[in-house]
C-alpha positions in Angstrom: 119.1 74.8 -70.0 118.5 77.2 -67.2 118.2 76.0 -63.7 114.9 77.4 -62.4 114.8 75.7 -59.0 111.5 73.8 -59.5 110.8 70.1 -60.4 109.8 69.5 -64.0 107.7 66.7 -65.4 109.2 65.2 -68.6 108.0 62.4 -70.9 110.3 59.5 -71.7 111.1 59.0 -75.4 111.1 55.2 -74.9 108.2 54.2 -72.7 106.2 57.5 -73.0 105.7 57.6 -69.2 106.0 60.9 -67.3 108.9 61.2 -64.8 110.1 64.0 -62.5 113.3 65.9 -63.3 114.0 67.2 -59.8 115.4 70.7 -59.0 118.5 69.0 -57.7 119.0 66.9 -60.9 118.5 70.1 -63.0 121.2 71.8 -61.0 123.6 68.8 -61.4 122.9 68.7 -65.2 123.3 72.5 -65.6 126.5 72.6 -63.7 128.0 70.0 -65.9 126.7 71.5 -69.2 124.4 68.5 -69.8 121.0 68.5 -71.6 117.8 67.4 -69.8 117.4 63.6 -69.8 115.1 62.2 -72.5 114.6 58.9 -70.8 113.1 58.0 -67.4 115.4 56.4 -64.8 114.1 52.9 -65.6 114.7 53.2 -69.3 118.1 54.8 -68.7 119.1 51.8 -66.6 117.8 49.4 -69.2 119.6 51.2 -72.0 122.9 51.3 -70.0 122.6 47.5 -69.3 121.9 46.8 -72.9 124.9 48.8 -74.1 127.1 47.1 -71.5 125.9 43.7 -72.7 126.5 44.5 -76.3 130.1 45.6 -75.5 130.7 42.4 -73.5 129.4 40.3 -76.4 131.7 42.1 -78.9 134.8 40.8 -77.0 
């Protein structure tokens, strides 16, 4: 992904809502070689909490 310096509107693959991928976030992701996010911040938090809960329950 190329950092272009402008905010982008993306659509979450989970909730289908639009969210803003800010220029600063794009720069952060690009500098670290990461792909653009596919989930909105809310769905990312939910998924992270769900994974943490699953790991906790496996112990």
